[in-house]
PDB file as gemmi writes it, atoms N, CA and C in Angstrom:
CRYST1    1.000    1.000    1.000  90.00  90.00  90.00 P 1                      
ATOM      1  N   MET A   1      40.741  76.212-137.030  1.00  0.00           N  
ATOM      2  CA  MET A   1      40.005  75.202-137.763  1.00  0.00           C  
ATOM      3  C   MET A   1      38.546  75.621-137.888  1.00  0.00           C  
ATOM      4  N   ALA A   2      37.948  75.386-139.012  1.00  0.00           N  
ATOM      5  CA  ALA A   2      36.592  75.836-139.295  1.00  0.00           C  
ATOM      6  C   ALA A   2      35.576  75.252-138.316  1.00  0.00           C  
ATOM      7  N   ASP A   3      35.770  74.017-137.871  1.00  0.00           N  
ATOM      8  CA  ASP A   3      34.817  73.383-136.962  1.00  0.00           C  
ATOM      9  C   ASP A   3      34.761  74.092-135.609  1.00  0.00           C  
ATOM     10  N   GLU A   4      35.804  74.832-135.266  1.00  0.00           N  
ATOM     11  CA  GLU A   4      35.841  75.525-133.988  1.00  0.00           C  
ATOM     12  C   GLU A   4      35.277  76.936-134.081  1.00  0.00           C  
ATOM     13  N   LEU A   5      34.871  77.374-135.255  1.00  0.00           N  
ATOM     14  CA  LEU A   5      34.370  78.734-135.430  1.00  0.00           C  
ATOM     15  C   LEU A   5      33.124  78.978-134.593  1.00  0.00           C  
ATOM     16  N   VAL A   6      32.182  78.071-134.615  1.00  0.00           N  
ATOM     17  CA  VAL A   6      30.935  78.227-133.864  1.00  0.00           C  
ATOM     18  C   VAL A   6      31.117  77.555-132.514  1.00  0.00           C  
ATOM     19  N   THR A   7      31.137  78.364-131.447  1.00  0.00           N  
ATOM     20  CA  THR A   7      31.346  77.796-130.122  1.00  0.00           C  
ATOM     21  C   THR A   7      30.035  77.455-129.427  1.00  0.00           C  
ATOM     22  N   ALA A   8      28.942  78.116-129.831  1.00  0.00           N  
ATOM     23  CA  ALA A   8      27.643  77.833-129.216  1.00  0.00           C  
ATOM     24  C   ALA A   8      26.536  78.380-130.097  1.00  0.00           C  
ATOM     25  N   SER A   9      25.405  77.741-130.007  1.00  0.00           N  
ATOM     26  CA  SER A   9      24.196  78.225-130.656  1.00  0.00           C  
ATOM     27  C   SER A   9      23.067  77.974-129.678  1.00  0.00           C  
ATOM     28  N   THR A  10      22.449  79.048-129.202  1.00  0.00           N  
ATOM     29  CA  THR A  10      21.418  78.914-128.189  1.00  0.00           C  
ATOM     30  C   THR A  10      20.134  79.608-128.637  1.00  0.00           C  
ATOM     31  N   MET A  11      19.025  79.163-128.081  1.00  0.00           N  
ATOM     32  CA  MET A  11      17.744  79.752-128.411  1.00  0.00           C  
ATOM     33  C   MET A  11      17.139  80.348-127.152  1.00  0.00           C  
ATOM     34  N   SER A  12      16.491  81.494-127.318  1.00  0.00           N  
ATOM     35  CA  SER A  12      15.823  82.119-126.189  1.00  0.00           C  
ATOM     36  C   SER A  12      14.528  82.751-126.666  1.00  0.00           C  
ATOM     37  N   TRP A  13      13.682  83.078-125.721  1.00  0.00           N  
ATOM     38  CA  TRP A  13      12.418  83.730-126.029  1.00  0.00           C  
ATOM     39  C   TRP A  13      12.435  85.092-125.371  1.00  0.00           C  
ATOM     40  N   CYS A  14      12.057  86.093-126.122  1.00  0.00           N  
ATOM     41  CA  CYS A  14      11.953  87.448-125.595  1.00  0.00           C  
ATOM     42  C   CYS A  14      10.631  87.602-124.852  1.00  0.00           C  
ATOM     43  N   SER A  15      10.521  88.650-124.059  1.00  0.00           N  
ATOM     44  CA  SER A  15       9.294  88.874-123.292  1.00  0.00           C  
ATOM     45  C   SER A  15       8.075  89.070-124.196  1.00  0.00           C  
ATOM     46  N   ASP A  16       8.316  89.490-125.442  1.00  0.00           N  
ATOM     47  CA  ASP A  16       7.192  89.670-126.368  1.00  0.00           C  
ATOM     48  C   ASP A  16       6.881  88.402-127.161  1.00  0.00           C  
ATOM     49  N   GLY A  17       7.512  87.280-126.795  1.00  0.00           N  
ATOM     50  CA  GLY A  17       7.225  86.005-127.424  1.00  0.00           C  
ATOM     51  C   GLY A  17       8.069  85.662-128.632  1.00  0.00           C  
ATOM     52  N   ARG A  18       8.953  86.572-129.041  1.00  0.00           N  
ATOM     53  CA  ARG A  18       9.811  86.284-130.192  1.00  0.00           C  
ATOM     54  C   ARG A  18      10.848  85.222-129.832  1.00  0.00           C  
ATOM     55  N   LYS A  19      11.159  84.363-130.802  1.00  0.00           N  
ATOM     56  CA  LYS A  19      12.179  83.336-130.637  1.00  0.00           C  
ATOM     57  C   LYS A  19      13.464  83.852-131.296  1.00  0.00           C  
ATOM     58  N   VAL A  20      14.543  83.880-130.531  1.00  0.00           N  
ATOM     59  CA  VAL A  20      15.818  84.406-131.009  1.00  0.00           C  
ATOM     60  C   VAL A  20      16.896  83.342-130.855  1.00  0.00           C  
ATOM     61  N   VAL A  21      17.671  83.134-131.913  1.00  0.00           N  
ATOM     62  CA  VAL A  21      18.804  82.211-131.868  1.00  0.00           C  
ATOM     63  C   VAL A  21      20.075  83.050-131.816  1.00  0.00           C  
ATOM     64  N   THR A  22      20.944  82.737-130.864  1.00  0.00           N  
ATOM     65  CA  THR A  22      22.237  83.405-130.753  1.00  0.00           C  
ATOM     66  C   THR A  22      23.315  82.427-131.192  1.00  0.00           C  
ATOM     67  N   VAL A  23      24.148  82.873-132.127  1.00  0.00           N  
ATOM     68  CA  VAL A  23      25.268  82.070-132.618  1.00  0.00           C  
ATOM     69  C   VAL A  23      26.547  82.764-132.160  1.00  0.00           C  
ATOM     70  N   ARG A  24      27.328  82.072-131.330  1.00  0.00           N  
ATOM     71  CA  ARG A  24      28.585  82.634-130.827  1.00  0.00           C  
ATOM     72  C   ARG A  24      29.744  82.087-131.661  1.00  0.00           C  
ATOM     73  N   LEU A  25      30.584  83.021-132.123  1.00  0.00           N  
ATOM     74  CA  LEU A  25      31.720  82.647-132.967  1.00  0.00           C  
ATOM     75  C   LEU A  25      33.024  82.878-132.230  1.00  0.00           C  
ATOM     76  N   HIS A  26      34.066  82.180-132.690  1.00  0.00           N  
ATOM     77  CA  HIS A  26      35.383  82.265-132.058  1.00  0.00           C  
ATOM     78  C   HIS A  26      36.469  82.182-133.118  1.00  0.00           C  
ATOM     79  N   GLY A  27      37.455  83.044-133.023  1.00  0.00           N  
ATOM     80  CA  GLY A  27      38.613  82.956-133.921  1.00  0.00           C  
ATOM     81  C   GLY A  27      38.457  83.804-135.164  1.00  0.00           C  
ATOM     82  N   ASP A  28      38.936  83.270-136.275  1.00  0.00           N  
ATOM     83  CA  ASP A  28      38.942  83.986-137.545  1.00  0.00           C  
ATOM     84  C   ASP A  28      37.715  83.649-138.381  1.00  0.00           C  
ATOM     85  N   VAL A  29      37.099  84.683-138.944  1.00  0.00           N  
ATOM     86  CA  VAL A  29      36.021  84.499-139.905  1.00  0.00           C  
ATOM     87  C   VAL A  29      36.595  84.966-141.235  1.00  0.00           C  
ATOM     88  N   ASP A  30      36.938  83.990-142.060  1.00  0.00           N  
ATOM     89  CA  ASP A  30      37.609  84.299-143.316  1.00  0.00           C  
ATOM     90  C   ASP A  30      37.220  83.275-144.377  1.00  0.00           C  
ATOM     91  N   LEU A  31      37.974  83.243-145.454  1.00  0.00           N  
ATOM     92  CA  LEU A  31      37.669  82.343-146.564  1.00  0.00           C  
ATOM     93  C   LEU A  31      37.585  80.882-146.116  1.00  0.00           C  
ATOM     94  N   SER A  32      38.431  80.491-145.168  1.00  0.00           N  
ATOM     95  CA  SER A  32      38.449  79.091-144.745  1.00  0.00           C  
ATOM     96  C   SER A  32      37.295  78.730-143.806  1.00  0.00           C  
ATOM     97  N   THR A  33      36.629  79.724-143.232  1.00  0.00           N  
ATOM     98  CA  THR A  33      35.534  79.442-142.296  1.00  0.00           C  
ATOM     99  C   THR A  33      34.177  79.965-142.762  1.00  0.00           C  
ATOM    100  N   GLN A  34      34.140  80.593-143.917  1.00  0.00           N  
ATOM    101  CA  GLN A  34      32.881  81.189-144.381  1.00  0.00           C  
ATOM    102  C   GLN A  34      31.757  80.161-144.549  1.00  0.00           C  
ATOM    103  N   THR A  35      32.088  78.970-145.003  1.00  0.00           N  
ATOM    104  CA  THR A  35      31.067  77.938-145.181  1.00  0.00           C  
ATOM    105  C   THR A  35      30.490  77.519-143.833  1.00  0.00           C  
ATOM    106  N   THR A  36      31.334  77.424-142.827  1.00  0.00           N  
ATOM    107  CA  THR A  36      30.870  77.084-141.486  1.00  0.00           C  
ATOM    108  C   THR A  36      29.914  78.149-140.971  1.00  0.00           C  
ATOM    109  N   LEU A  37      30.253  79.412-141.187  1.00  0.00           N  
ATOM    110  CA  LEU A  37      29.378  80.507-140.772  1.00  0.00           C  
ATOM    111  C   LEU A  37      28.060  80.454-141.538  1.00  0.00           C  
ATOM    112  N   ARG A  38      28.134  80.269-142.836  1.00  0.00           N  
ATOM    113  CA  ARG A  38      26.921  80.196-143.664  1.00  0.00           C  
ATOM    114  C   ARG A  38      26.015  79.052-143.189  1.00  0.00           C  
ATOM    115  N   ASP A  39      26.610  77.910-142.886  1.00  0.00           N  
ATOM    116  CA  ASP A  39      25.840  76.760-142.406  1.00  0.00           C  
ATOM    117  C   ASP A  39      25.195  77.048-141.044  1.00  0.00           C  
ATOM    118  N   ALA A  40      25.935  77.705-140.154  1.00  0.00           N  
ATOM    119  CA  ALA A  40      25.397  78.017-138.826  1.00  0.00           C  
ATOM    120  C   ALA A  40      24.214  78.969-138.931  1.00  0.00           C  
ATOM    121  N   VAL A  41      24.319  79.957-139.801  1.00  0.00           N  
ATOM    122  CA  VAL A  41      23.212  80.883-139.998  1.00  0.00           C  
ATOM    123  C   VAL A  41      22.037  80.158-140.647  1.00  0.00           C  
ATOM    124  N   GLY A  42      22.317  79.269-141.583  1.00  0.00           N  
ATOM    125  CA  GLY A  42      21.255  78.490-142.217  1.00  0.00           C  
ATOM    126  C   GLY A  42      20.503  77.633-141.212  1.00  0.00           C  
ATOM    127  N   ARG A  43      21.232  77.012-140.282  1.00  0.00           N  
ATOM    128  CA  ARG A  43      20.573  76.217-139.237  1.00  0.00           C  
ATOM    129  C   ARG A  43      19.718  77.106-138.339  1.00  0.00           C  
ATOM    130  N   ALA A  44      20.215  78.295-138.032  1.00  0.00           N  
ATOM    131  CA  ALA A  44      19.443  79.221-137.202  1.00  0.00           C  
ATOM    132  C   ALA A  44      18.173  79.662-137.922  1.00  0.00           C  
ATOM    133  N   LEU A  45      18.282  79.930-139.218  1.00  0.00           N  
ATOM    134  CA  LEU A  45      17.107  80.325-140.004  1.00  0.00           C  
ATOM    135  C   LEU A  45      16.082  79.201-140.104  1.00  0.00           C  
ATOM    136  N   ALA A  46      16.547  77.963-139.991  1.00  0.00           N  
ATOM    137  CA  ALA A  46      15.659  76.806-140.113  1.00  0.00           C  
ATOM    138  C   ALA A  46      14.872  76.512-138.839  1.00  0.00           C  
ATOM    139  N   VAL A  47      15.215  77.176-137.746  1.00  0.00           N  
ATOM    140  CA  VAL A  47      14.489  76.968-136.496  1.00  0.00           C  
ATOM    141  C   VAL A  47      13.055  77.454-136.676  1.00  0.00           C  
ATOM    142  N   ALA A  48      12.114  76.613-136.316  1.00  0.00           N  
ATOM    143  CA  ALA A  48      10.704  76.957-136.480  1.00  0.00           C  
ATOM    144  C   ALA A  48      10.355  78.230-135.708  1.00  0.00           C  
ATOM    145  N   ALA A  49       9.679  79.134-136.374  1.00  0.00           N  
ATOM    146  CA  ALA A  49       9.168  80.374-135.791  1.00  0.00           C  
ATOM    147  C   ALA A  49      10.261  81.311-135.269  1.00  0.00           C  
ATOM    148  N   VAL A  50      11.469  81.197-135.782  1.00  0.00           N  
ATOM    149  CA  VAL A  50      12.526  82.124-135.365  1.00  0.00           C  
ATOM    150  C   VAL A  50      12.200  83.515-135.905  1.00  0.00           C  
ATOM    151  N   SER A  51      12.407  84.518-135.072  1.00  0.00           N  
ATOM    152  CA  SER A  51      12.153  85.884-135.517  1.00  0.00           C  
ATOM    153  C   SER A  51      13.419  86.721-135.535  1.00  0.00           C  
ATOM    154  N   GLY A  52      14.474  86.235-134.874  1.00  0.00           N  
ATOM    155  CA  GLY A  52      15.723  86.978-134.838  1.00  0.00           C  
ATOM    156  C   GLY A  52      16.919  86.080-134.637  1.00  0.00           C  
ATOM    157  N   ILE A  53      18.031  86.505-135.216  1.00  0.00           N  
ATOM    158  CA  ILE A  53      19.302  85.802-135.047  1.00  0.00           C  
ATOM    159  C   ILE A  53      20.327  86.830-134.602  1.00  0.00           C  
ATOM    160  N   VAL A  54      21.046  86.507-133.551  1.00  0.00           N  
ATOM    161  CA  VAL A  54      22.109  87.361-133.044  1.00  0.00           C  
ATOM    162  C   VAL A  54      23.428  86.638-133.304  1.00  0.00           C  
ATOM    163  N   ILE A  55      24.344  87.313-133.979  1.00  0.00           N  
ATOM    164  CA  ILE A  55      25.671  86.756-134.227  1.00  0.00           C  
ATOM    165  C   ILE A  55      26.626  87.442-133.257  1.00  0.00           C  
ATOM    166  N   ASP A  56      27.107  86.697-132.263  1.00  0.00           N  
ATOM    167  CA  ASP A  56      27.984  87.228-131.224  1.00  0.00           C  
ATOM    168  C   ASP A  56      29.431  87.152-131.705  1.00  0.00           C  
ATOM    169  N   LEU A  57      30.047  88.305-131.911  1.00  0.00           N  
ATOM    170  CA  LEU A  57      31.419  88.379-132.434  1.00  0.00           C  
ATOM    171  C   LEU A  57      32.458  88.671-131.345  1.00  0.00           C  
ATOM    172  N   GLU A  58      32.067  88.556-130.092  1.00  0.00           N  
ATOM    173  CA  GLU A  58      32.974  88.923-128.998  1.00  0.00           C  
ATOM    174  C   GLU A  58      34.316  88.186-129.058  1.00  0.00           C  
ATOM    175  N   GLN A  59      34.309  86.939-129.468  1.00  0.00           N  
ATOM    176  CA  GLN A  59      35.534  86.145-129.500  1.00  0.00           C  
ATOM    177  C   GLN A  59      36.150  86.048-130.907  1.00  0.00           C  
ATOM    178  N   VAL A  60      35.653  86.837-131.845  1.00  0.00           N  
ATOM    179  CA  VAL A  60      36.204  86.838-133.203  1.00  0.00           C  
ATOM    180  C   VAL A  60      37.373  87.813-133.240  1.00  0.00           C  
ATOM    181  N   THR A  61      38.519  87.312-133.675  1.00  0.00           N  
ATOM    182  CA  THR A  61      39.734  88.130-133.695  1.00  0.00           C  
ATOM    183  C   THR A  61      40.063  88.682-135.072  1.00  0.00           C  
ATOM    184  N   PHE A  62      39.437  88.131-136.116  1.00  0.00           N  
ATOM    185  CA  PHE A  62      39.711  88.575-137.484  1.00  0.00           C  
ATOM    186  C   PHE A  62      38.471  88.339-138.324  1.00  0.00           C  
ATOM    187  N   LEU A  63      38.137  89.312-139.150  1.00  0.00           N  
ATOM    188  CA  LEU A  63      36.983  89.215-140.044  1.00  0.00           C  
ATOM    189  C   LEU A  63      37.388  89.797-141.385  1.00  0.00           C  
ATOM    190  N   ASP A  64      37.373  88.968-142.428  1.00  0.00           N  
ATOM    191  CA  ASP A  64      37.742  89.479-143.753  1.00  0.00           C  
ATOM    192  C   ASP A  64      36.500  89.668-144.611  1.00  0.00           C  
ATOM    193  N   SER A  65      36.720  90.066-145.852  1.00  0.00           N  
ATOM    194  CA  SER A  65      35.609  90.396-146.746  1.00  0.00           C  
ATOM    195  C   SER A  65      34.706  89.197-147.022  1.00  0.00           C  
ATOM    196  N   SER A  66      35.244  87.989-147.020  1.00  0.00           N  
ATOM    197  CA  SER A  66      34.385  86.827-147.272  1.00  0.00           C  
ATOM    198  C   SER A  66      33.433  86.603-146.096  1.00  0.00           C  
ATOM    199  N   GLY A  67      33.903  86.820-144.890  1.00  0.00           N  
ATOM    200  CA  GLY A  67      33.029  86.710-143.718  1.00  0.00           C  
ATOM    201  C   GLY A  67      31.985  87.808-143.703  1.00  0.00           C  
ATOM    202  N   ILE A  68      32.391  89.023-144.044  1.00  0.00           N  
ATOM    203  CA  ILE A  68      31.459  90.143-144.117  1.00  0.00           C  
ATOM    204  C   ILE A  68      30.393  89.857-145.180  1.00  0.00           C  
ATOM    205  N   SER A  69      30.819  89.302-146.297  1.00  0.00           N  
ATOM    206  CA  SER A  69      29.881  88.963-147.369  1.00  0.00           C  
ATOM    207  C   SER A  69      28.833  87.962-146.897  1.00  0.00           C  
ATOM    208  N   VAL A  70      29.248  86.969-146.133  1.00  0.00           N  
ATOM    209  CA  VAL A  70      28.298  85.984-145.601  1.00  0.00           C  
ATOM    210  C   VAL A  70      27.297  86.672-144.668  1.00  0.00           C  
ATOM    211  N   LEU A  71      27.785  87.551-143.803  1.00  0.00           N  
ATOM    212  CA  LEU A  71      26.898  88.244-142.869  1.00  0.00           C  
ATOM    213  C   LEU A  71      25.888  89.121-143.599  1.00  0.00           C  
ATOM    214  N   VAL A  72      26.347  89.858-144.601  1.00  0.00           N  
ATOM    215  CA  VAL A  72      25.450  90.731-145.358  1.00  0.00           C  
ATOM    216  C   VAL A  72      24.444  89.898-146.161  1.00  0.00           C  
ATOM    217  N   GLY A  73      24.919  88.834-146.796  1.00  0.00           N  
ATOM    218  CA  GLY A  73      24.024  87.958-147.553  1.00  0.00           C  
ATOM    219  C   GLY A  73      22.998  87.290-146.668  1.00  0.00           C  
ATOM    220  N   ALA A  74      23.425  86.860-145.497  1.00  0.00           N  
ATOM    221  CA  ALA A  74      22.509  86.211-144.553  1.00  0.00           C  
ATOM    222  C   ALA A  74      21.453  87.195-144.071  1.00  0.00           C  
ATOM    223  N   ARG A  75      21.864  88.423-143.854  1.00  0.00           N  
ATOM    224  CA  ARG A  75      20.905  89.437-143.415  1.00  0.00           C  
ATOM    225  C   ARG A  75      19.838  89.659-144.481  1.00  0.00           C  
ATOM    226  N   GLY A  76      20.256  89.707-145.733  1.00  0.00           N  
ATOM    227  CA  GLY A  76      19.296  89.871-146.822  1.00  0.00           C  
ATOM    228  C   GLY A  76      18.348  88.690-146.937  1.00  0.00           C  
ATOM    229  N   ALA A  77      18.890  87.480-146.848  1.00  0.00           N  
ATOM    230  CA  ALA A  77      18.051  86.278-146.927  1.00  0.00           C  
ATOM    231  C   ALA A  77      17.077  86.218-145.763  1.00  0.00           C  
ATOM    232  N   ALA A  78      17.548  86.579-144.585  1.00  0.00           N  
ATOM    233  CA  ALA A  78      16.688  86.550-143.401  1.00  0.00           C  
ATOM    234  C   ALA A  78      15.581  87.590-143.510  1.00  0.00           C  
ATOM    235  N   ALA A  79      15.924  88.775-143.977  1.00  0.00           N  
ATOM    236  CA  ALA A  79      14.929  89.844-144.102  1.00  0.00           C  
ATOM    237  C   ALA A  79      13.797  89.419-145.023  1.00  0.00           C  
ATOM    238  N   GLY A  80      14.126  88.642-146.058  1.00  0.00           N  
ATOM    239  CA  GLY A  80      13.104  88.138-146.960  1.00  0.00           C  
ATOM    240  C   GLY A  80      12.123  87.200-146.286  1.00  0.00           C  
ATOM    241  N   ARG A  81      12.506  86.668-145.138  1.00  0.00           N  
ATOM    242  CA  ARG A  81      11.638  85.767-144.364  1.00  0.00           C  
ATOM    243  C   ARG A  81      11.045  86.451-143.140  1.00  0.00           C  
ATOM    244  N   GLY A  82      11.339  87.748-143.000  1.00  0.00           N  
ATOM    245  CA  GLY A  82      10.849  88.478-141.833  1.00  0.00           C  
ATOM    246  C   GLY A  82      11.656  88.235-140.576  1.00  0.00           C  
ATOM    247  N   VAL A  83      12.898  87.765-140.733  1.00  0.00           N  
ATOM    248  CA  VAL A  83      13.781  87.470-139.609  1.00  0.00           C  
ATOM    249  C   VAL A  83      14.877  88.534-139.570  1.00  0.00           C  
ATOM    250  N   THR A  84      15.185  89.024-138.385  1.00  0.00           N  
ATOM    251  CA  THR A  84      16.278  89.983-138.250  1.00  0.00           C  
ATOM    252  C   THR A  84      17.584  89.252-137.948  1.00  0.00           C  
ATOM    253  N   ILE A  85      18.671  89.792-138.460  1.00  0.00           N  
ATOM    254  CA  ILE A  85      20.004  89.315-138.086  1.00  0.00           C  
ATOM    255  C   ILE A  85      20.792  90.539-137.629  1.00  0.00           C  
ATOM    256  N   ARG A  86      21.419  90.387-136.472  1.00  0.00           N  
ATOM    257  CA  ARG A  86      22.182  91.496-135.903  1.00  0.00           C  
ATOM    258  C   ARG A  86      23.480  90.965-135.330  1.00  0.00           C  
ATOM    259  N   VAL A  87      24.586  91.649-135.590  1.00  0.00           N  
ATOM    260  CA  VAL A  87      25.856  91.274-134.982  1.00  0.00           C  
ATOM    261  C   VAL A  87      26.059  92.123-133.726  1.00  0.00           C  
ATOM    262  N   VAL A  88      26.665  91.506-132.719  1.00  0.00           N  
ATOM    263  CA  VAL A  88      26.901  92.191-131.448  1.00  0.00           C  
ATOM    264  C   VAL A  88      28.322  91.936-130.966  1.00  0.00           C  
ATOM    265  N   LYS A  89      28.800  92.828-130.135  1.00  0.00           N  
ATOM    266  CA  LYS A  89      30.063  92.719-129.399  1.00  0.00           C  
ATOM    267  C   LYS A  89      31.311  92.539-130.270  1.00  0.00           C  
ATOM    268  N   PRO A  90      31.432  93.231-131.393  1.00  0.00           N  
ATOM    269  CA  PRO A  90      32.658  93.058-132.172  1.00  0.00           C  
ATOM    270  C   PRO A  90      33.856  93.677-131.456  1.00  0.00           C  
ATOM    271  N   GLN A  91      34.993  92.984-131.469  1.00  0.00           N  
ATOM    272  CA  GLN A  91      36.227  93.545-130.960  1.00  0.00           C  
ATOM    273  C   GLN A  91      36.632  94.707-131.854  1.00  0.00           C  
ATOM    274  N   ALA A  92      37.572  95.522-131.402  1.00  0.00           N  
ATOM    275  CA  ALA A  92      37.956  96.746-132.118  1.00  0.00           C  
ATOM    276  C   ALA A  92      38.358  96.481-133.570  1.00  0.00           C  
ATOM    277  N   ALA A  93      39.184  95.464-133.807  1.00  0.00           N  
ATOM    278  CA  ALA A  93      39.635  95.188-135.176  1.00  0.00           C  
ATOM    279  C   ALA A  93      38.489  94.730-136.064  1.00  0.00           C  
ATOM    280  N   VAL A  94      37.583  93.968-135.514  1.00  0.00           N  
ATOM    281  CA  VAL A  94      36.421  93.483-136.268  1.00  0.00           C  
ATOM    282  C   VAL A  94      35.465  94.641-136.535  1.00  0.00           C  
ATOM    283  N   GLU A  95      35.245  95.470-135.532  1.00  0.00           N  
ATOM    284  CA  GLU A  95      34.390  96.640-135.731  1.00  0.00           C  
ATOM    285  C   GLU A  95      34.984  97.557-136.806  1.00  0.00           C  
ATOM    286  N   ARG A  96      36.282  97.710-136.782  1.00  0.00           N  
ATOM    287  CA  ARG A  96      36.943  98.554-137.789  1.00  0.00           C  
ATOM    288  C   ARG A  96      36.697  98.012-139.203  1.00  0.00           C  
ATOM    289  N   ALA A  97      36.820  96.704-139.378  1.00  0.00           N  
ATOM    290  CA  ALA A  97      36.564  96.096-140.694  1.00  0.00           C  
ATOM    291  C   ALA A  97      35.125  96.337-141.126  1.00  0.00           C  
ATOM    292  N   LEU A  98      34.194  96.222-140.203  1.00  0.00           N  
ATOM    293  CA  LEU A  98      32.783  96.453-140.519  1.00  0.00           C  
ATOM    294  C   LEU A  98      32.531  97.920-140.862  1.00  0.00           C  
ATOM    295  N   ARG A  99      33.197  98.815-140.162  1.00  0.00           N  
ATOM    296  CA  ARG A  99      33.022 100.253-140.445  1.00  0.00           C  
ATOM    297  C   ARG A  99      33.667 100.640-141.773  1.00  0.00           C  
ATOM    298  N   ILE A 100      34.860 100.134-142.036  1.00  0.00           N  
ATOM    299  CA  ILE A 100      35.555 100.466-143.281  1.00  0.00           C  
ATOM    300  C   ILE A 100      34.748 100.030-144.494  1.00  0.00           C  
ATOM    301  N   THR A 101      34.102  98.895-144.385  1.00  0.00           N  
ATOM    302  CA  THR A 101      33.309  98.383-145.510  1.00  0.00           C  
ATOM    303  C   THR A 101      31.919  99.000-145.562  1.00  0.00           C  
ATOM    304  N   GLY A 102      31.582  99.806-144.573  1.00  0.00           N  
ATOM    305  CA  GLY A 102      30.310 100.520-144.587  1.00  0.00           C  
ATOM    306  C   GLY A 102      29.104  99.716-144.151  1.00  0.00           C  
ATOM    307  N   VAL A 103      29.313  98.583-143.502  1.00  0.00           N  
ATOM    308  CA  VAL A 103      28.171  97.734-143.119  1.00  0.00           C  
ATOM    309  C   VAL A 103      27.940  97.671-141.612  1.00  0.00           C  
ATOM    310  N   PHE A 104      28.732  98.371-140.834  1.00  0.00           N  
ATOM    311  CA  PHE A 104      28.594  98.297-139.375  1.00  0.00           C  
ATOM    312  C   PHE A 104      27.185  98.663-138.933  1.00  0.00           C  
ATOM    313  N   ASP A 105      26.700  99.819-139.360  1.00  0.00           N  
ATOM    314  CA  ASP A 105      25.369 100.273-138.933  1.00  0.00           C  
ATOM    315  C   ASP A 105      24.270  99.323-139.402  1.00  0.00           C  
ATOM    316  N   VAL A 106      24.433  98.783-140.594  1.00  0.00           N  
ATOM    317  CA  VAL A 106      23.429  97.857-141.148  1.00  0.00           C  
ATOM    318  C   VAL A 106      23.402  96.559-140.330  1.00  0.00           C  
ATOM    319  N   LEU A 107      24.567  96.020-140.024  1.00  0.00           N  
ATOM    320  CA  LEU A 107      24.623  94.726-139.350  1.00  0.00           C  
ATOM    321  C   LEU A 107      24.370  94.809-137.847  1.00  0.00           C  
ATOM    322  N   THR A 108      24.486  96.003-137.263  1.00  0.00           N  
ATOM    323  CA  THR A 108      24.246  96.132-135.831  1.00  0.00           C  
ATOM    324  C   THR A 108      22.868  96.704-135.534  1.00  0.00           C  
ATOM    325  N   ALA A 109      22.097  97.012-136.560  1.00  0.00           N  
ATOM    326  CA  ALA A 109      20.748  97.554-136.358  1.00  0.00           C  
ATOM    327  C   ALA A 109      19.810  96.455-135.883  1.00  0.00           C  
ATOM    328  N   ASP A 110      18.787  96.852-135.148  1.00  0.00           N  
ATOM    329  CA  ASP A 110      17.801  95.878-134.660  1.00  0.00           C  
ATOM    330  C   ASP A 110      16.826  95.415-135.735  1.00  0.00           C  
ATOM    331  N   ARG A 111      16.658  96.198-136.764  1.00  0.00           N  
ATOM    332  CA  ARG A 111      15.682  95.878-137.827  1.00  0.00           C  
ATOM    333  C   ARG A 111      16.360  95.861-139.183  1.00  0.00           C  
ATOM    334  N   PRO A 112      15.824  95.038-140.110  1.00  0.00           N  
ATOM    335  CA  PRO A 112      16.390  95.014-141.467  1.00  0.00           C  
ATOM    336  C   PRO A 112      16.113  96.292-142.218  1.00  0.00           C  
TER     337      PRO A 112                                                      
END                                                                             
């Protein structure tokens, strides 16, 4: 169910004073959950003075092209605001999808 896609959203401060929001996802990121992902990233971008967003994919078991599209689009929108978006901890199947589509290095980089 799309409502269960986002299991947590937390905020932290780095030692250099940057504010980072971590969004933890669970289950499938696909056509039926893309809006939920887009909304979660939008809420993270709306946090005052946010400088980075981390999308934790550790519990994501499936990622299709619509989910990848949301991640790439969100990264572009965030970069326009000076905010970084980075995905972390993808499972093997999710990492494979990101590599096949050629966006793994882009989405796992620390900088836009």
